[in-house]
N, CA, C and O atoms as a GROMACS GRO file, in nm:
protein
  268
    1MET      N    1   0.084  -0.119   0.000
    1MET     CA    2   0.000   0.000   0.000
    1MET      C    3   0.088   0.124   0.000
    1MET      O    4   0.178   0.137   0.083
    2VAL      N    5   0.062   0.215  -0.093
    2VAL     CA    6   0.138   0.338  -0.103
    2VAL      C    7   0.061   0.448  -0.034
    2VAL      O    8  -0.057   0.470  -0.063
    3THR      N    9   0.126   0.516   0.057
    3THR     CA   10   0.064   0.627   0.127
    3THR      C   11   0.126   0.757   0.077
    3THR      O   12   0.248   0.771   0.076
    4HIS      N   13   0.043   0.848   0.037
    4HIS     CA   14   0.092   0.977  -0.008
    4HIS      C   15   0.091   1.072   0.112
    4HIS      O   16  -0.014   1.102   0.168
    5LEU      N   17   0.208   1.119   0.148
    5LEU     CA   18   0.220   1.206   0.264
    5LEU      C   19   0.196   1.351   0.225
    5LEU      O   20   0.227   1.394   0.115
    6ARG      N   21   0.140   1.424   0.318
    6ARG     CA   22   0.121   1.568   0.299
    6ARG      C   23   0.254   1.639   0.323
    6ARG      O   24   0.344   1.581   0.384
    7PRO      N   25   0.268   1.761   0.275
    7PRO     CA   26   0.397   1.831   0.288
    7PRO      C   27   0.448   1.839   0.432
    7PRO      O   28   0.567   1.818   0.456
    8TYR      N   29   0.361   1.869   0.528
    8TYR     CA   30   0.406   1.879   0.666
    8TYR      C   31   0.446   1.743   0.722
    8TYR      O   32   0.530   1.734   0.811
    9GLN      N   33   0.384   1.636   0.670
    9GLN     CA   34   0.422   1.502   0.714
    9GLN      C   35   0.561   1.466   0.659
    9GLN      O   36   0.643   1.407   0.730
   10ARG      N   37   0.587   1.501   0.533
   10ARG     CA   38   0.720   1.478   0.475
   10ARG      C   39   0.825   1.558   0.552
   10ARG      O   40   0.936   1.510   0.574
   11LEU      N   41   0.790   1.680   0.592
   11LEU     CA   42   0.883   1.763   0.669
   11LEU      C   43   0.911   1.699   0.805
   11LEU      O   44   1.026   1.699   0.850
   12ALA      N   45   0.809   1.646   0.870
   12ALA     CA   46   0.829   1.578   0.998
   12ALA      C   47   0.920   1.458   0.982
   12ALA      O   48   1.009   1.436   1.065
   13LEU      N   49   0.901   1.379   0.875
   13LEU     CA   50   0.989   1.264   0.848
   13LEU      C   51   1.131   1.309   0.823
   13LEU      O   52   1.226   1.245   0.869
   14TYR      N   53   1.147   1.418   0.751
   14TYR     CA   54   1.280   1.473   0.725
   14TYR      C   55   1.351   1.505   0.857
   14TYR      O   56   1.468   1.470   0.876
   15HIS      N   57   1.281   1.572   0.947
   15HIS     CA   58   1.341   1.609   1.075
   15HIS      C   59   1.368   1.487   1.162
   15HIS      O   60   1.468   1.483   1.234
   16LEU      N   61   1.280   1.388   1.157
   16LEU     CA   62   1.304   1.264   1.232
   16LEU      C   63   1.432   1.195   1.181
   16LEU      O   64   1.514   1.150   1.260
   17ARG      N   65   1.446   1.189   1.049
   17ARG     CA   66   1.567   1.126   0.992
   17ARG      C   67   1.692   1.203   1.029
   17ARG      O   68   1.794   1.144   1.065
   18ARG      N   69   1.684   1.336   1.021
   18ARG     CA   70   1.802   1.419   1.056
   18ARG      C   71   1.841   1.399   1.201
   18ARG      O   72   1.960   1.388   1.232
   19SER      N   73   1.744   1.395   1.291
   19SER     CA   74   1.772   1.374   1.433
   19SER      C   75   1.835   1.237   1.456
   19SER      O   76   1.927   1.223   1.536
   20LEU      N   77   1.784   1.138   1.385
   20LEU     CA   78   1.839   1.003   1.398
   20LEU      C   79   1.984   0.999   1.350
   20LEU      O   80   2.070   0.940   1.415
   21GLU      N   81   2.011   1.063   1.237
   21GLU     CA   82   2.147   1.069   1.185
   21GLU      C   83   2.241   1.144   1.279
   21GLU      O   84   2.361   1.116   1.283
   22ALA      N   85   2.186   1.239   1.356
   22ALA     CA   86   2.266   1.316   1.451
   22ALA      C   87   2.287   1.241   1.582
   22ALA      O   88   2.356   1.290   1.672
   23GLY      N   89   2.227   1.122   1.593
   23GLY     CA   90   2.250   1.041   1.712
   23GLY      C   91   2.136   1.034   1.811
   23GLY      O   92   2.151   0.972   1.916
   24ALA      N   93   2.023   1.096   1.780
   24ALA     CA   94   1.908   1.092   1.872
   24ALA      C   95   1.841   0.956   1.861
   24ALA      O   96   1.797   0.917   1.753
   25TRP      N   97   1.832   0.886   1.971
   25TRP     CA   98   1.769   0.753   1.973
   25TRP      C   99   1.620   0.762   1.997
   25TRP      O  100   1.544   0.677   1.950
   26ARG      N  101   1.578   0.861   2.069
   26ARG     CA  102   1.436   0.876   2.102
   26ARG      C  103   1.378   0.990   2.020
   26ARG      O  104   1.434   1.099   2.013
   27GLN      N  105   1.265   0.962   1.959
   27GLN     CA  106   1.201   1.060   1.874
   27GLN      C  107   1.062   1.092   1.930
   27GLN      O  108   0.998   1.007   1.991
   28TYR      N  109   1.017   1.214   1.909
   28TYR     CA  110   0.888   1.257   1.959
   28TYR      C  111   0.818   1.340   1.852
   28TYR      O  112   0.878   1.432   1.796
   29ILE      N  113   0.694   1.308   1.822
   29ILE     CA  114   0.616   1.382   1.724
   29ILE      C  115   0.504   1.453   1.798
   29ILE      O  116   0.429   1.391   1.872
   30ASP      N  117   0.493   1.583   1.777
   30ASP     CA  118   0.389   1.663   1.841
   30ASP      C  119   0.313   1.741   1.734
   30ASP      O  120   0.361   1.843   1.685
   31LEU      N  121   0.196   1.691   1.699
   31LEU     CA  122   0.110   1.755   1.600
   31LEU      C  123  -0.033   1.752   1.650
   31LEU      O  124  -0.067   1.671   1.736
   32PRO      N  125  -0.118   1.840   1.598
   32PRO     CA  126  -0.258   1.842   1.642
   32PRO      C  127  -0.333   1.714   1.603
   32PRO      O  128  -0.286   1.636   1.520
   33THR      N  129  -0.447   1.695   1.663
   33THR     CA  130  -0.533   1.581   1.634
   33THR      C  131  -0.571   1.580   1.486
   33THR      O  132  -0.605   1.683   1.428
   34GLY      N  133  -0.565   1.461   1.426
   34GLY     CA  134  -0.609   1.445   1.288
   34GLY      C  135  -0.508   1.484   1.182
   34GLY      O  136  -0.545   1.497   1.065
   35THR      N  137  -0.382   1.503   1.220
   35THR     CA  138  -0.283   1.545   1.121
   35THR      C  139  -0.195   1.431   1.072
   35THR      O  140  -0.103   1.454   0.994
   36GLY      N  141  -0.222   1.309   1.116
   36GLY     CA  142  -0.152   1.195   1.060
   36GLY      C  143  -0.026   1.152   1.133
   36GLY      O  144   0.070   1.108   1.070
   37LYS      N  145  -0.025   1.166   1.265
   37LYS     CA  146   0.093   1.122   1.342
   37LYS      C  147   0.117   0.973   1.325
   37LYS      O  148   0.232   0.929   1.315
   38SER      N  149   0.010   0.895   1.321
   38SER     CA  150   0.026   0.750   1.302
   38SER      C  151   0.083   0.719   1.164
   38SER      O  152   0.165   0.628   1.150
   39THR      N  153   0.041   0.793   1.065
   39THR     CA  154   0.094   0.775   0.929
   39THR      C  155   0.241   0.808   0.925
   39THR      O  156   0.320   0.737   0.863
   40ILE      N  157   0.280   0.916   0.992
   40ILE     CA  158   0.422   0.955   0.998
   40ILE      C  159   0.502   0.848   1.070
   40ILE      O  160   0.609   0.809   1.025
   41ALA      N  161   0.450   0.801   1.182
   41ALA     CA  162   0.520   0.698   1.259
   41ALA      C  163   0.535   0.570   1.178
   41ALA      O  164   0.641   0.507   1.181
   42ALA      N  165   0.430   0.530   1.108
   42ALA     CA  166   0.437   0.409   1.026
   42ALA      C  167   0.537   0.425   0.912
   42ALA      O  168   0.613   0.333   0.882
   43SER      N  169   0.539   0.540   0.849
   43SER     CA  170   0.634   0.566   0.741
   43SER      C  171   0.776   0.567   0.794
   43SER      O  172   0.867   0.513   0.730
   44PHE      N  173   0.796   0.628   0.909
   44PHE     CA  174   0.928   0.631   0.970
   44PHE      C  175   0.971   0.491   1.010
   44PHE      O  176   1.087   0.454   0.990
   45GLY      N  177   0.878   0.414   1.065
   45GLY     CA  178   0.908   0.276   1.104
   45GLY      C  179   0.947   0.191   0.984
   45GLY      O  180   1.042   0.114   0.991
   46ALA      N  181   0.873   0.206   0.874
   46ALA     CA  182   0.904   0.130   0.753
   46ALA      C  183   1.042   0.168   0.699
   46ALA      O  184   1.119   0.081   0.658
   47LEU      N  185   1.072   0.297   0.700
   47LEU     CA  186   1.204   0.343   0.655
   47LEU      C  187   1.313   0.289   0.746
   47LEU      O  188   1.417   0.244   0.699
   48ARG      N  189   1.290   0.295   0.874
   48ARG     CA  190   1.388   0.250   0.973
   48ARG      C  191   1.414   0.100   0.960
   48ARG      O  192   1.529   0.056   0.965
   49LEU      N  193   1.309   0.022   0.942
   49LEU     CA  194   1.325  -0.122   0.927
   49LEU      C  195   1.401  -0.156   0.799
   49LEU      O  196   1.483  -0.248   0.796
   50LYS      N  197   1.374  -0.080   0.693
   50LYS     CA  198   1.441  -0.104   0.566
   50LYS      C  199   1.591  -0.074   0.579
   50LYS      O  200   1.674  -0.143   0.518
   51GLN      N  201   1.626   0.026   0.657
   51GLN     CA  202   1.766   0.067   0.672
   51GLN      C  203   1.845  -0.026   0.763
   51GLN      O  204   1.961  -0.054   0.736
   52THR      N  205   1.784  -0.072   0.870
   52THR     CA  206   1.861  -0.141   0.975
   52THR      C  207   1.820  -0.284   1.004
   52THR      O  208   1.890  -0.355   1.076
   53GLN      N  209   1.708  -0.327   0.950
   53GLN     CA  210   1.653  -0.458   0.984
   53GLN      C  211   1.630  -0.469   1.135
   53GLN      O  212   1.634  -0.578   1.191
   54GLY      N  213   1.606  -0.357   1.200
   54GLY     CA  214   1.585  -0.355   1.344
   54GLY      C  215   1.438  -0.357   1.380
   54GLY      O  216   1.355  -0.405   1.303
   55ARG      N  217   1.406  -0.305   1.498
   55ARG     CA  218   1.269  -0.303   1.548
   55ARG      C  219   1.224  -0.160   1.570
   55ARG      O  220   1.305  -0.069   1.588
   56VAL      N  221   1.093  -0.142   1.569
   56VAL     CA  222   1.032  -0.012   1.598
   56VAL      C  223   0.927  -0.035   1.705
   56VAL      O  224   0.845  -0.126   1.693
   57LEU      N  225   0.929   0.046   1.808
   57LEU     CA  226   0.833   0.035   1.917
   57LEU      C  227   0.748   0.162   1.920
   57LEU      O  228   0.801   0.272   1.930
   58GLY      N  229   0.616   0.145   1.913
   58GLY     CA  230   0.525   0.258   1.924
   58GLY      C  231   0.447   0.246   2.055
   58GLY      O  232   0.388   0.142   2.083
   59LEU      N  233   0.446   0.352   2.132
   59LEU     CA  234   0.375   0.352   2.261
   59LEU      C  235   0.258   0.450   2.255
   59LEU      O  236   0.270   0.559   2.201
   60VAL      N  237   0.146   0.408   2.313
   60VAL     CA  238   0.030   0.497   2.325
   60VAL      C  239  -0.021   0.489   2.468
   60VAL      O  240  -0.002   0.387   2.536
   61HIS      N  241  -0.084   0.593   2.513
   61HIS     CA  242  -0.147   0.592   2.644
   61HIS      C  243  -0.277   0.516   2.629
   61HIS      O  244  -0.366   0.560   2.556
   62ARG      N  245  -0.290   0.404   2.697
   62ARG     CA  246  -0.404   0.315   2.671
   62ARG      C  247  -0.539   0.375   2.701
   62ARG      O  248  -0.636   0.343   2.632
   63GLN      N  249  -0.550   0.461   2.801
   63GLN     CA  250  -0.680   0.519   2.832
   63GLN      C  251  -0.723   0.620   2.726
   63GLN      O  252  -0.842   0.637   2.702
   64ASP      N  253  -0.628   0.687   2.665
   64ASP     CA  254  -0.662   0.789   2.566
   64ASP      C  255  -0.680   0.734   2.427
   64ASP      O  256  -0.772   0.776   2.356
   65LEU      N  257  -0.596   0.640   2.386
   65LEU     CA  258  -0.595   0.598   2.246
   65LEU      C  259  -0.639   0.457   2.219
   65LEU      O  260  -0.702   0.431   2.116
   66ALA      N  261  -0.609   0.365   2.307
   66ALA     CA  262  -0.632   0.226   2.276
   66ALA      C  263  -0.770   0.175   2.319
   66ALA      O  264  -0.810   0.066   2.278
   67LEU      N  265  -0.843   0.247   2.399
   67LEU     CA  266  -0.975   0.200   2.443
   67LEU      C  267  -1.086   0.254   2.357
   67LEU      O  268  -1.203   0.225   2.381
   0.00000   0.00000   0.00000
């Protein structure tokens, strides 16, 4: 499945990659509701897995998001 990212989502991915290249292990995305944070995280995870064959862990607050 191909996901077309919006310009601000591509910009967020760009900054996530730059931070990772600079040595940041922990990443944080802060965007308003409905702007595609999950899409950005999934795209970043797919890119990360392709580069390193490693793992990606996504955490959510269960009372707010998972219920």
